[in-house]
C-alpha positions, -999 to +999 in steps of 0.1 A: +000+000+000+014+034-010+016+064+013-012+080-008-034+051-001-027+054+036-035+091+036-068+085+018-079+055+038-110+061+060-101+066+096-117+047+125-150+063+135-154+080+102-188+085+085-207+053+075-207+041+039-228+059+014-253+030+013-264+040+049-276+074+034-298+059+008-336+057+009-348+024+021-371+014-007-382-019+009-392+001+040-412+025+019-431-004+003-437-020+037-449+013+051-474+017+022-487-018+027-491-014+065-508+019+059-532+000+035-539-025+062-547+002+087-569+020+062-588-011+052-593-020+089-607+014+098-627+023+067-642-011+058-670-021+082-668-055+098-694-082+090-715-090+120-714-127+128-735-135+158-724-103+177-722-066+171-686-064+159-651-076+165-636-057+194-604-036+192-608-030+155-599+007+158-569-001+180-556-026+154-561-001+126-543+026+146-514+002+154-510-006+117-509+031+108-484+037+136-462+010+123-464+025+088-453+059+101-424+043+120-412+025+089-413+057+070-391+073+096-365+046+095-366+045+057-354+081+055-319+088+042-294+087+070-314+065+093-293+035+083-265+048+104-281+033+135-273-003+142-309-011+152-322+004+120-297-017+099-309-048+117-345-038+108-334-033+071-325-070+070-361-078+080-376-056+053-389-084+030-405-101+059-423-068+068-437-067+033-449-103+034-464-099+069-483-069+058-498-088+028-506-118+050-522-098+078-542-077+053-555-108+036-563-123+071-583-092+080-603-092+048-613-128+047-623-129+084-635-095+097-645-079+064-660-107+043-665-135+068-654-161+043-639-183+070-663-198+096-665-181+130-654-186+157-628-210+144-611-183+124-608-149+142-593-117+127-560-102+138-577-077+162-590-106+183-555-113+194-553-078+209-585-085+228-570-118+241-538-101+254-557-071+268-585-090+286-570-123+295-533-115+301-534-125+338-545-161+331-521-163+301-492-149+321-499-173+350-500-202+325-467-191+310-450-189+344-462-224+354-452-239+321-417-224+324-413-236+360-425-271+350-402-271+320-372-259+340-376-287+366-380-315+340-354-303+316-327-296+341-332-329+359-332-348+326-302-329+312-282-336+344-292-373+345-284-376+308-251-359+310-240-381+340-252-413+323-236-404+290-202-397+306-204-428+327-212-453+299-188-434+275-160-438+299-167-472+315-172-503+293-186-522+323-214-496+329-220-494+292-226-532+291-255-529+316-269-495+307-267-497+269-295-523+265-318-504+288-311-472+268-319-489+235-351-505+249-366-475+267-351-446+249-370-447+217-404-451+235-422-417+232-425-402+267-462-393+260-469-430+257-461-434+293-486-407+304-512-432+320-485-450+339-468-418+351-500-404+364-507-437+383-473-441+399-465-405+408-483-388+437-493-357+417-498-348+380-471-321+384-445-347+395-456-370+367-452-343+342-417-334+355-407-371+352-419-373+316-402-341+305-370-353+322-373-387+305-377-370+271-346-349+277-325-377+292-324-399+261-309-376+235-285-360+261-273-394+271-268-407+236-250-376+224-228-373+255-219-409+253-209-405+216-189-375+224-169-391+253-164-424+234-152-405+203-124-385+220-091-390+203-070-414+224-039-393+218-053-367+241-054-392+270-019-405+262-005-369+263-023-362+296-011-395+312+025-387+302+021-355+323+009-374+353-028-371+350-051-394+370-084-409+360-105-380+374-084-355+355-088-374+323-126-374+327-131-339+339-104-320+320-100-341+288-131-362+280-159-338+290-144-307+274-138-326+242-174-340+242-191-306+248-200-300+212-219-333+212-234-325+246-250-293+233-265-311+203-281-334+228-294-305+249-309-290+217-327-322+208-338-327+244-351-292+247-372-297+216-385-330+228-394-315+262-416-289+246-438-316+231-441-336+263-448-304+283-478-295+262-492-330+262-487-334+299-504-301+307-533-310+285-538-343+303-535-335+340-518-303+350-541-275+363-522-246+348-499-240+319-499-232+282-510-267+273-538-265+299-547-230+285-549-244+249-573-272+261-593-247+281-597-223+252-607-251+229-633-264+254-649-229+255-646-224+217-624-194+224-602-200+194-588-165+195-574-173+229-559-205+215-542-187+187-529-161+212-514-189+234-498-206+203-481-173+194-468-169+230-456-205+230-438-202+197-420-170+208-410-184+242-398-218+230-379-202+202-363-178+226-353-206+249-335-224+221-318-191+211-306-187+247-292-222+246-273-215+214-260-182+228-246-201+257-231-227+234-214-200+213-200-184+244-187-216+259-175-230+226-162-199+209-140-220+186-171-237+172-193-206+169-216-208+139-209-245+133-245-254+143-270-229+130-303-217+146 
């Protein structure tokens, strides 16, 4: 690089590239579509289906118009200098698709009533659910998270210890491996009747089933990770005077951690399914119970609202797991995508 190139190179902290000063065309399109959603919602009367009208229609229309205004603001030249705005720019195509989808949803439900009610409710019904039933929904969410935490942590701990034990000891593997192959593939939900019979409460039975669903993948992947450690690592450690505990704690387990996190990911996904099924069968509070309750009362808007909360929370938990993985295994960051 010549001295002239050095003199003309941009200094640290200099102005952002020219592209950050351009008009965000996708944002303009998304703003126009969301403004259209708001206009249709407010100007087009709802079809009356067994009641006066869908509640919170004006609030939903106002929210769509507000979103359109905000998108116009972040689409202005120069707004792309902000990191949060640049992140929003990457979601631009999704904002366009969501506006089209929500607009179509509003028209075929509230405006034309083409879909049977109450099985298909318009978007504003979700606002009513969150505004009027947030206490019951929040209580169900807290109870689900508490139940999930107990079952998942117990299952993950048991699976990790079992996997390390049978991966390290051939003697233990001889006895545990057949049991693992026999019971592991059985769906935990198939054991619901037996669990509710043997355990003193439905809550403890649900914890056991969630732990069992988590235990199997964590055990298998931890076992594979420990058994697959390169023997040369042990030889080097032994030449430096390492004992058996050092080999397990400082060689085998760290080398197996990538596999362990894959097992945790699979176990967390399995625990979600068992959680909802167990709550539908016997637990008196939780998101699964809430879904069953809403269906029993034909409150399908409440059911859709709970499904959205469930999707956001469960996706967030998996994201947190991957953040922990990337932090602990920085050398493998990005190897497993989520």
